C-alpha positions in Angstrom: 0.0 0.0 0.0 1.3 3.4 -0.9 2.0 5.8 2.0 -0.5 8.5 2.7 0.7 11.8 1.3 0.6 14.4 4.1 1.0 17.5 1.9 -1.3 19.4 -0.4 -0.6 18.5 -4.1 1.1 21.0 -6.4 -0.5 20.9 -9.9 0.8 22.5 -13.1 -2.1 23.8 -15.1 0.2 24.9 -17.9 -0.3 21.8 -20.1 -4.1 22.4 -20.0 -4.1 26.1 -20.9 -1.3 25.9 -23.5 -2.5 26.7 -27.0 -0.6 23.6 -28.2 -1.9 21.3 -25.5 -2.9 17.8 -26.7 -6.1 16.1 -25.5 -4.0 13.7 -23.5 -2.2 16.5 -21.7 -5.4 18.3 -20.9 -7.0 15.1 -19.7 -4.1 14.5 -17.3 -4.6 17.9 -15.7 -8.3 17.2 -15.3 -7.6 14.0 -13.6 -5.0 15.3 -11.1 -7.2 18.3 -10.2 -10.3 16.0 -9.8 -8.3 13.7 -7.6 -7.0 16.5 -5.4 -10.5 17.9 -5.0 -11.9 14.5 -4.0 -9.1 13.6 -1.6 -8.1 17.0 -0.1 -10.4 19.7 -1.4 -7.2 21.7 -1.8 -4.4 22.0 -4.3 -1.6 24.4 -5.1 -1.6 25.8 -8.6 1.4 26.7 -10.8 1.7 27.4 -14.5 -1.5 29.5 -14.2 -0.5 32.3 -16.5 -0.9 35.2 -14.0 2.3 37.2 -14.4 4.4 37.3 -11.2 4.6 41.1 -11.5 0.8 41.3 -11.3 0.7 39.2 -8.2 3.4 41.4 -6.6 1.5 44.5 -7.5 -1.7 43.2 -6.1 0.0 42.5 -2.7 1.6 45.9 -2.9 -1.9 47.4 -3.3 -3.0 45.5 -0.2 -0.1 46.9 1.9 -0.7 50.4 0.5 -4.4 50.3 1.6 -3.7 48.8 5.1 -0.9 51.3 5.7 -3.6 54.1 5.6 -4.6 55.7 8.9 -7.4 54.0 10.6 -9.7 57.0 10.2 -9.2 56.8 6.4 -10.0 53.1 6.3 -13.2 53.3 8.5 -14.6 55.9 6.0 -14.9 52.9 3.7 -16.7 50.7 6.2 -19.1 48.2 4.8 -21.8 49.9 6.9 -21.5 52.8 4.5 -21.7 50.7 1.3 -24.8 50.7 -0.9 -27.4 48.5 0.6 -26.4 44.8 0.5 -23.6 45.1 -2.1 -21.0 43.7 0.3 -18.2 46.2 -0.5 -15.8 48.0 1.7 -13.6 47.7 4.8 -13.9 45.2 7.7 -12.0 46.1 10.8 -10.0 43.7 13.0 -12.4 41.4 14.9 -15.3 41.9 12.5 -15.6 38.2 11.7 -15.8 35.0 13.8 -15.0 32.1 11.5 -14.7 29.5 14.3 -17.7 29.4 16.6 -16.9 29.8 20.3 -13.6 31.5 19.6 -12.3 35.1 19.8 -13.0 37.2 16.7 -10.4 36.8 13.9 -7.2 38.9 14.1 -7.4 40.3 10.6 -8.7 43.3 8.7 -9.9 43.3 5.1 -11.5 45.1 2.2 -13.9 43.6 -0.3 -13.6 44.4 -4.0 -15.9 43.0 -6.7 -17.3 43.8 -10.1 -17.8 47.5 -10.5 -21.6 47.8 -10.7 -22.4 51.6 -10.9 -25.2 53.0 -8.7 -27.6 53.5 -11.7 -27.4 49.8 -12.7 -30.5 47.8 -11.7 -28.3 45.3 -9.9 -26.6 47.9 -7.8 -27.4 47.4 -4.1 -28.6 43.9 -4.5 -26.9 41.1 -2.6 -23.1 41.3 -3.2 -23.5 43.6 -6.2 -22.8 47.3 -6.4 -20.1 50.0 -6.5 -16.8 49.4 -4.8 -15.5 51.8 -2.2 -12.2 53.3 -3.1 -9.7 55.0 -0.8 -7.9 58.3 -1.6 -5.0 56.7 -3.4 -3.7 57.3 -6.9 -5.9 55.3 -9.4 -2.9 54.1 -11.4 -1.3 52.6 -8.2 -4.4 51.1 -6.6 -7.8 51.0 -8.3 -6.6 50.3 -11.9 -4.1 47.5 -11.1 -6.4 45.8 -8.6 -9.4 45.7 -11.0 -7.1 44.4 -13.8 -5.9 41.7 -11.4 -9.4 40.7 -10.5 -10.3 40.3 -14.1 -7.4 37.9 -14.6 -8.4 35.9 -11.6 -12.0 35.7 -12.9 -10.7 34.2 -16.1 -8.5 31.7 -14.2 -11.4 30.7 -11.9 -13.6 30.1 -15.0 -10.9 27.8 -16.4 -10.8 25.9 -13.2 -14.6 25.5 -13.2 -14.4 24.1 -16.7 -11.8 21.6 -15.5 -13.9 20.6 -12.5 -16.9 20.1 -14.8 -14.7 17.8 -17.0 -13.9 15.8 -13.9 -17.5 15.0 -13.3 -19.8 12.6 -15.3 -22.5 15.2 -16.0 -21.1 16.8 -19.2 -18.6 19.6 -19.8 -21.3 22.3 -19.8 -22.8 21.4 -16.4 -21.7 24.7 -14.9 -22.3 27.0 -17.9 -25.4 28.7 -16.6 -23.9 29.0 -13.2 -20.9 30.9 -14.7 -23.0 33.6 -16.4 -22.9 36.9 -14.6 -21.1 35.5 -11.6 -20.5 37.1 -8.3 -16.7 36.9 -7.7 -15.0 39.1 -5.1 -11.5 39.8 -4.0 -10.7 40.3 -0.3 -7.5 42.1 0.5 -6.4 40.8 3.9 -3.9 42.0 6.5 -3.0 40.0 9.6 -1.1 42.3 12.0 1.6 40.8 14.3 -0.1 38.5 16.7 1.7 36.4 19.3 -1.5 35.5 21.2 -2.0 31.7 21.3 -5.7 32.2 22.1 -6.5 34.2 19.0 -6.1 32.9 15.5 -5.7 35.0 12.4 -8.6 33.1 10.9 -10.4 30.5 12.9 -11.0 26.9 11.7 -13.6 27.1 8.9 -14.6 26.0 5.4 -15.2 28.6 2.6 -18.8 29.5 1.8 -18.8 29.6 -2.0 -17.9 27.5 -5.0 -14.1 27.8 -5.2 -11.4 30.1 -3.7 -8.1 31.1 -5.3 -5.7 32.4 -2.7 -2.6 34.5 -3.3 -0.2 34.5 -0.3 2.7 36.9 0.4 5.8 34.7 -0.1 7.4 33.9 3.2 4.4 34.7 5.4 3.4 31.4 6.8 0.3 30.5 8.8 -2.3 28.8 6.5 -3.0 25.2 7.6 -5.4 22.6 6.2 -7.0 19.8 8.3 -6.1 16.7 6.2 -9.2 14.6 5.5 -6.9 11.6 5.3 -4.9 11.9 8.6 -7.0 14.4 10.6 -3.8 16.4 11.2 -3.0 20.0 10.3 -0.9 20.4 7.2 0.9 23.8 6.7 0.7 25.2 3.2 3.9 27.1 2.4 3.5 30.6 1.0 5.5 30.2 -2.2 6.0 32.8 -4.9 4.0 32.4 -8.1 1.7 29.8 -6.6 -2.0 29.9 -5.9 -3.8 27.8 -3.3 -7.1 26.6 -4.7 -9.9 25.1 -2.6 -13.4 23.8 -2.9 -16.1 25.7 -1.0 -19.3 24.5 0.7 -21.4 25.4 -2.3 -19.6 23.0 -4.6 -19.4 20.4 -1.8 -23.2 20.5 -1.5 -23.8 20.5 -5.3 -21.6 17.4 -5.8 -22.9 15.7 -2.6 -19.4 15.8 -1.1 -17.6 14.3 -4.2 -15.6 17.5 -4.4 -14.7 18.1 -0.7 -14.9 21.4 1.2 -12.1 21.1 3.8 -11.5 22.8 7.1 -8.6 25.3 7.2 -7.3 28.1 9.4 -4.6 30.8 9.8 -2.6 30.4 12.9 -0.9 33.2 14.8 1.5 35.0 12.5 4.0 36.0 15.2 5.9 39.3 15.0 5.4 40.1 11.3 2.6 41.4 9.2 1.0 38.9 6.8 -0.9 39.8 3.6 -3.0 37.6 1.4 -5.7 38.0 -1.3 -8.4 35.4 -1.6 -10.7 35.4 -4.6 -14.1 34.0 -3.8 -16.0 32.6 -6.8 -19.7 32.3 -5.9 -21.2 32.1 -9.4 -24.6 33.2 -10.5 -26.7 33.9 -7.4 -30.0 32.8 -9.0 -28.7 29.3 -9.7 -30.6 26.5 -7.9 -28.3 24.1 -6.1 -29.6 20.6 -6.1 -27.6 17.3 -6.5 -25.9 17.1 -9.9 -26.5 13.4 -10.0 -30.3 14.0 -10.3 -31.2 12.5 -7.0 -34.2 13.9 -5.3 -33.5 16.7 -2.8 -35.9 18.4 -0.4 -33.2 21.0 0.4 -32.8 22.6 -3.0 -31.6 26.2 -2.5 -30.3 29.1 -4.6 -26.7 30.2 -4.5 -27.9 33.5 -2.9 -29.8 31.7 -0.1 -26.8 29.5 0.6 -24.3 32.3 0.8 -26.7 34.5 2.9 -27.1 31.7 5.5 -23.4 31.2 5.8 -22.7 34.9 6.3 -25.3 35.3 9.0 -23.7 32.5 11.0 -20.2 33.7 10.5 -20.7 37.4 11.1 -23.2 37.1 14.0 -25.4 39.8 12.4 -28.7 40.4 10.6 -28.8 41.2 7.0 -28.2 44.9 7.4 -24.5 44.3 6.7 -23.1 41.6 4.5 -19.7 40.8 3.0 -18.1 38.2 0.8 
């Protein structure tokens, strides 16, 4: 019997996205991503085509924002966002990811599709105008929105691969991928030497898939291995994304693709920056088992995400985030 691997797989997607890729090469990528999602619910992605310079610039944007005075950041509080659009700043302690624990020791700002106030979708759940700080557009707003667009394209590629790994046809997620909700969250974990307060408590992600960019050298992310029930650290390596299955996809596939518990442990004496990209998909899509089995618990994407947020943020629906 082969020994159990106690590390999260590193997968090169390059052979799939290459314009000269053969069917055999693409099929191999589909198989290894499928297997990683079944066994771990996590994998590390290389060969993704996102330029390293764009990744570094996005992390620089995060640092630039969080270096602003507190009074400037709180002006962009999510409480001041348009209705339920889920944009803006969340202060340290604003979220409790692990029930019964202290609030998470992190701050963040949510950035999504720019939906102007006059658009009929503006102000609806997780849709609306972003909230921008007083920073030069060419150093913050323009590069971060360009980066988001590239992540959206990569997420759609991964969704296509995940569809090919299932027996329901390559277009099974096509409608779900139309007009998707997909938001960045710039995150800052300040120095934290407290053993009783985690950067992010043990949790699973709410949506379909998450693509995480970590600042190289800033450790802390750990995954609870479904195979060994032990915590596996994921190194923060340059030019590498951490991809994981969320609760929505877990539910849709009846656990075939696994949503796995993870956390961010105390980061010690240094600041830690990361940028998760949450792909939720089309909010109106009904989630019922893809295998066609009868379900009395069919639910829309919006209903699913709303329920997760209410539990995590310990609040009513006056303030939402992604």
